[in-house]
C-alpha positions as CSV (number, residue, x, y, z in Angstrom):
1,X,12.2,-7.3,-52.7
2,X,12.9,-11.0,-52.7
3,X,13.9,-12.7,-55.9
4,X,14.9,-16.1,-57.3
5,X,15.5,-17.8,-60.6
6,X,14.2,-21.2,-61.7
7,X,14.9,-23.4,-64.7
8,X,12.1,-24.1,-67.2
9,X,12.8,-27.2,-69.2
10,X,10.6,-27.0,-72.3
11,X,10.0,-29.8,-74.9
12,X,8.5,-29.0,-78.2
13,X,5.7,-31.2,-79.6
14,X,7.8,-31.7,-82.8
15,X,11.5,-31.3,-83.2
16,X,11.7,-27.6,-84.1
17,X,14.1,-26.7,-86.9
18,X,15.4,-23.4,-88.4
19,X,18.3,-22.8,-90.8
20,X,20.9,-23.0,-88.0
21,X,19.7,-25.9,-85.9
22,X,17.0,-28.4,-85.0
23,X,16.2,-29.4,-81.4
24,X,13.4,-30.5,-79.2
25,X,14.7,-29.4,-75.8
26,X,14.8,-25.7,-74.8
27,X,15.9,-24.2,-71.5
28,X,14.3,-20.9,-70.4
29,X,14.7,-19.1,-67.1
30,X,11.8,-18.1,-64.8
31,X,12.5,-15.0,-62.7
32,X,10.3,-14.5,-59.6
33,X,10.1,-11.5,-57.4
34,X,8.0,-11.2,-54.2
35,X,7.1,-8.4,-51.8
36,X,4.1,-7.7,-49.5
37,X,2.7,-11.1,-50.4
38,X,2.6,-10.2,-54.1
39,X,4.5,-12.3,-56.7
40,X,5.7,-11.1,-60.1
41,X,6.8,-13.5,-62.8
42,X,9.2,-12.9,-65.7
43,X,10.6,-15.3,-68.3
44,X,13.9,-15.2,-70.3
45,X,14.6,-17.3,-73.5
46,X,18.4,-16.8,-73.9
47,X,19.5,-16.4,-77.5
48,X,22.9,-17.8,-78.5
49,X,22.7,-15.7,-81.6
50,X,23.5,-12.8,-79.3
51,X,25.9,-14.7,-77.0
52,X,23.4,-15.5,-74.3
53,X,23.1,-18.9,-72.4
54,X,21.0,-20.0,-69.5
55,X,24.2,-19.7,-67.4
56,X,24.8,-16.0,-68.3
57,X,21.1,-15.2,-67.9
58,X,21.0,-16.8,-64.4
59,X,24.2,-15.0,-63.3
60,X,22.9,-11.6,-64.4
61,X,19.5,-12.0,-62.7
62,X,21.0,-13.5,-59.5
63,X,23.4,-10.5,-59.0
64,X,20.6,-8.0,-59.1
65,X,19.4,-6.2,-56.0
66,X,15.8,-5.4,-56.8
67,X,14.5,-2.4,-54.9
68,X,11.0,-1.9,-53.6
69,X,8.8,-0.2,-56.2
70,X,5.6,1.8,-56.0
71,X,5.0,3.1,-59.5
72,X,6.0,2.8,-63.2
73,X,8.5,5.6,-63.1
74,X,10.5,3.7,-60.5
75,X,10.5,0.7,-62.8
76,X,11.7,2.7,-65.7
77,X,14.6,4.2,-63.7
78,X,15.7,0.8,-62.3
79,X,15.5,-0.8,-65.8
80,X,17.7,2.0,-67.2
81,X,20.2,1.3,-64.5
82,X,20.3,-2.4,-65.3
83,X,20.5,-1.8,-69.0
84,X,23.7,0.1,-68.3
85,X,25.3,-2.8,-66.4
86,X,26.1,-4.9,-69.5
87,X,25.9,-4.5,-73.3
88,X,24.0,-7.8,-73.6
89,X,21.9,-10.0,-71.4
90,X,18.7,-8.8,-73.2
91,X,16.7,-11.9,-72.4
92,X,17.5,-11.5,-68.7
93,X,16.6,-7.8,-68.8
94,X,13.3,-8.8,-70.5
95,X,12.5,-11.2,-67.7
96,X,13.2,-8.4,-65.1
97,X,11.0,-6.0,-67.0
98,X,8.1,-8.5,-67.2
99,X,8.4,-9.5,-63.6
100,X,8.4,-5.9,-62.3
101,X,5.4,-4.9,-64.4
102,X,3.5,-8.1,-63.4
103,X,4.2,-7.4,-59.7
104,X,3.2,-3.7,-59.9
105,X,0.0,-4.5,-61.9
106,X,-1.0,-7.1,-59.3
107,X,-0.1,-4.8,-56.4
108,X,-2.3,-2.0,-57.9
109,X,-5.0,-4.4,-59.1
110,X,-4.8,-3.4,-62.7
111,X,-3.7,-5.1,-66.0
112,X,-0.2,-4.2,-67.3
113,X,-1.8,-3.0,-70.5
114,X,-3.5,-0.3,-68.4
115,X,-0.2,0.6,-66.7
116,X,1.4,1.1,-70.1
117,X,-1.5,2.9,-71.6
118,X,-2.2,0.3,-74.3
119,X,-5.8,-0.1,-75.5
120,X,-6.9,-3.8,-75.8
121,X,-9.6,-3.1,-78.4
122,X,-7.6,-4.5,-81.3
123,X,-7.2,-8.2,-81.9
124,X,-4.7,-9.8,-84.4
125,X,-4.5,-13.3,-85.8
126,X,-1.3,-15.1,-85.0
127,X,0.6,-17.2,-87.4
128,X,1.5,-20.7,-86.4
129,X,5.1,-21.7,-87.2
130,X,6.1,-24.9,-89.0
131,X,9.7,-25.6,-88.1
132,X,12.0,-27.0,-90.8
133,X,11.5,-30.7,-91.6
134,X,11.2,-33.0,-94.6
135,X,8.4,-32.2,-97.1
136,X,6.0,-35.0,-95.9
137,X,6.3,-33.9,-92.3
138,X,5.8,-30.3,-93.3
139,X,2.5,-31.2,-95.0
140,X,1.4,-33.2,-91.9
141,X,2.2,-30.2,-89.6
142,X,0.2,-27.9,-91.9
143,X,-2.8,-30.2,-91.7
144,X,-2.6,-30.3,-87.9
145,X,-2.6,-26.5,-87.7
146,X,-6.2,-26.3,-88.9
147,X,-7.1,-23.8,-86.2
148,X,-4.8,-21.1,-87.6
149,X,-5.5,-19.1,-90.8
150,X,-1.8,-18.1,-91.3
151,X,1.2,-20.4,-91.3
152,X,4.8,-19.4,-90.9
153,X,7.3,-21.6,-92.7
154,X,11.0,-21.8,-91.8
155,X,13.2,-21.7,-94.9
156,X,16.9,-21.4,-95.6
157,X,17.9,-24.8,-96.9
158,X,18.2,-26.6,-100.3
159,X,14.7,-28.0,-99.8
160,X,12.9,-24.7,-99.6
161,X,10.9,-25.1,-102.7
162,X,10.0,-28.7,-101.9
163,X,8.7,-27.7,-98.5
164,X,6.6,-24.9,-99.8
165,X,5.2,-27.1,-102.5
166,X,4.4,-29.8,-99.8
167,X,2.5,-27.3,-97.7
168,X,0.8,-25.9,-100.7
169,X,-0.3,-29.4,-101.6
170,X,-2.5,-29.5,-98.5
171,X,-3.6,-25.9,-97.9
172,X,-4.2,-22.6,-99.6
173,X,-3.8,-20.6,-96.3
174,X,-1.7,-17.4,-96.2
175,X,1.9,-18.2,-95.6
176,X,4.7,-16.2,-94.0
177,X,8.3,-17.2,-94.6
178,X,11.2,-16.9,-92.1
179,X,14.6,-17.5,-93.5
180,X,16.6,-16.8,-90.3
181,X,19.6,-15.4,-92.4
182,X,19.6,-18.6,-94.5
183,X,20.0,-17.3,-98.0
184,X,23.6,-16.6,-98.9
185,X,23.4,-13.7,-101.4
186,X,21.0,-11.1,-102.7
187,X,20.5,-12.7,-106.1
188,X,19.5,-16.0,-104.6
189,X,17.2,-14.2,-102.3
190,X,15.5,-12.3,-105.1
191,X,15.0,-15.4,-107.2
192,X,13.3,-17.2,-104.2
193,X,11.2,-14.2,-103.3
194,X,10.0,-13.9,-106.9
195,X,9.1,-17.6,-106.9
196,X,7.3,-17.2,-103.5
197,X,5.3,-14.2,-104.7
198,X,3.0,-16.6,-106.6
199,X,2.5,-18.9,-103.6
200,X,0.2,-16.7,-101.5
201,X,3.1,-15.6,-99.3
202,X,2.4,-12.5,-97.2
203,X,6.0,-11.5,-96.2
204,X,9.6,-12.7,-95.8
205,X,11.6,-12.4,-92.6
206,X,15.4,-11.9,-92.5
207,X,16.4,-13.3,-95.9
208,X,20.1,-12.4,-95.6
209,X,22.6,-12.6,-92.8
210,X,22.7,-9.9,-90.1
211,X,24.4,-6.7,-91.1
212,X,24.1,-6.9,-94.9
213,X,22.3,-3.6,-95.1
214,X,23.7,-2.6,-98.5
215,X,22.5,-5.9,-100.0
216,X,19.2,-5.7,-98.3
217,X,18.7,-2.2,-99.7
218,X,19.3,-3.6,-103.1
219,X,16.8,-6.4,-102.4
220,X,14.1,-4.2,-101.0
221,X,14.1,-2.1,-104.1
222,X,13.3,-5.2,-106.2
223,X,11.3,-7.4,-103.9
224,X,7.7,-8.1,-104.8
225,X,7.0,-9.1,-101.1
226,X,7.5,-7.1,-97.8
227,X,10.8,-7.8,-96.1
228,X,10.9,-7.9,-92.3
229,X,14.1,-7.5,-90.2
230,X,14.4,-10.0,-87.3
231,X,18.0,-10.8,-86.3
232,X,18.9,-7.4,-87.6
233,X,16.5,-5.6,-85.3
234,X,17.4,-5.5,-81.6
235,X,17.6,-1.9,-80.4
236,X,16.0,1.5,-81.1
237,X,19.3,2.7,-82.5
238,X,19.0,0.0,-85.3
239,X,15.8,1.5,-86.8
240,X,17.2,4.4,-88.8
241,X,19.5,2.1,-90.8
242,X,16.9,-0.7,-91.2
243,X,14.4,1.7,-92.7
244,X,16.3,1.9,-96.0
245,X,16.7,-1.9,-96.2
246,X,13.4,-3.4,-94.9
247,X,9.7,-2.8,-95.0
248,X,9.2,-3.7,-91.3
249,X,10.7,-5.1,-88.1
250,X,10.0,-8.1,-85.9
251,X,10.0,-7.1,-82.2
252,X,10.7,-9.9,-79.7
253,X,10.9,-9.1,-76.0
254,X,13.9,-11.3,-75.5
255,X,15.9,-9.5,-78.2
256,X,14.9,-6.0,-77.1
257,X,14.9,-6.1,-73.3
258,X,11.2,-6.3,-72.4
259,X,8.0,-4.5,-72.9
260,X,9.1,-0.9,-72.1
261,X,12.0,-1.0,-74.5
262,X,9.9,-2.7,-77.1
263,X,7.4,0.0,-77.0
264,X,10.1,2.6,-77.6
265,X,11.3,0.6,-80.6
266,X,7.8,0.3,-82.0
267,X,7.4,4.1,-81.7
268,X,10.7,4.7,-83.6
269,X,9.7,2.1,-86.3
270,X,6.4,3.9,-86.9
271,X,8.2,7.3,-87.2
272,X,10.3,5.7,-89.9
273,X,7.3,4.3,-91.8
274,X,8.0,0.6,-90.9
275,X,5.4,-2.0,-90.3
276,X,5.6,-3.9,-87.0
277,X,5.5,-7.6,-86.3
278,X,5.5,-9.2,-82.9
279,X,7.4,-12.5,-82.5
280,X,8.2,-14.9,-79.8
281,X,10.9,-17.5,-79.0
282,X,10.0,-21.0,-77.8
283,X,8.5,-20.1,-74.5
284,X,5.7,-20.5,-72.0
285,X,2.4,-18.6,-71.9
286,X,4.1,-16.2,-69.5
287,X,6.4,-14.7,-72.2
288,X,3.7,-15.1,-74.9
289,X,1.1,-13.3,-72.8
290,X,3.5,-10.4,-72.1
291,X,4.3,-10.1,-75.9
292,X,0.6,-10.2,-76.7
293,X,0.0,-7.1,-74.7
294,X,1.7,-5.2,-77.5
295,X,-0.6,-6.5,-80.3
296,X,-2.7,-3.4,-80.4
297,X,0.4,-1.5,-81.5
298,X,1.4,-4.0,-84.2
299,X,0.4,-5.0,-87.8
300,X,1.3,-8.7,-87.6
301,X,1.6,-11.2,-84.8
302,X,3.6,-14.4,-84.6
303,X,3.0,-15.2,-81.0
304,X,3.0,-19.0,-80.9
305,X,6.1,-20.0,-78.9
306,X,3.9,-21.4,-76.1
307,X,1.7,-23.3,-78.7
308,X,4.8,-25.3,-79.8
309,X,5.6,-26.9,-76.4
310,X,4.2,-30.1,-75.0
311,X,3.6,-28.9,-71.4
312,X,3.0,-25.2,-70.5
313,X,3.6,-24.3,-66.9
314,X,1.4,-21.2,-67.2
315,X,-2.1,-20.4,-68.4
316,X,-2.4,-17.0,-70.1
317,X,-3.2,-15.5,-73.5
318,X,-5.8,-17.5,-75.5
319,X,-6.2,-18.0,-79.2
320,X,-9.8,-18.3,-80.6
321,X,-10.1,-19.2,-84.3
322,X,-6.5,-18.1,-84.6
323,X,-7.0,-14.6,-83.1
324,X,-5.3,-13.4,-79.9
325,X,-7.6,-12.6,-77.0
326,X,-6.0,-10.7,-74.1
327,X,-6.9,-11.2,-70.4
328,X,-7.9,-8.2,-68.4
329,X,-6.8,-9.7,-65.0
330,X,-4.3,-7.8,-62.9
331,X,-0.7,-8.0,-63.9
332,X,0.6,-9.6,-67.0
333,X,-2.5,-11.9,-67.1
334,X,-1.1,-15.4,-66.3
335,X,-1.6,-18.0,-63.7
336,X,1.1,-20.5,-62.6
337,X,0.4,-24.1,-63.4
338,X,3.7,-25.8,-62.4
339,X,7.4,-24.8,-62.4
340,X,10.6,-26.8,-62.7
341,X,13.6,-27.3,-60.4
342,X,15.2,-24.3,-58.7
343,X,18.6,-23.0,-59.5
């Protein structure tokens, strides 16, 4: 099977800020496979939080020898082999997973949801993320997101309350809060969560730094709002310890290694009584559409990475009145618009 990597240079509509950084330019990697005149697309959003860069992602994908495939079992076996090659490179492994499933679905003439046995009868609303900014700009962003019934607010700085108040000054919509590990200790986190509980906030993501399970267990027992693990949740093996410290987990394909591994994590989360959120990095409609295929298995969706960029090189999943609507075309369900320079 022929394969190549391409760079996707993505620019956000607004500078996008979280606790750790603010930036407008994001580099993702497009992975393309081709055989028998059929093309499969996959996308990777490397995560420096896990030691990934565009360089390491490209190197991993370029060294792969992708075999010819005929069925889902062959894909599973090959993915298991590639997962064993390195302990990291999960965004690259996700791009491989998506591309293989896209190719097989197109080859067989069926949507990937059918390949994976996922019903598409359930539709979820997606939240729309407002990256960290000054209060006035946060209010402006909230007003411009009129199509979406749920807003997700990035917190983790000294201006958290001012930003929430600014958004609350222009809308009464349901809010979700994502701290990205930004609160330093459990007592501070509890005070903020108690304050947020009166602000029509639905849930709080990753309030404390990764690995603080004992502190999170303390916080969970006192929190008036559901707590969702994001940076702390990457693998199926994480779930047992997270169940004592969080109410749910945020699944992102780039963290977990693709659709097939994400489904395994969701199953494990359910067996531990956890709710499931689906999230996305800054991405194109390719990655967002792949993630959206899992929405029938989830409770919450935050699939808006493609909505935050200025020019999307793919056409895929659609939002209507804030709700996710899945395509039933063969493969992942995207069409290519344009692509950037080759590696």
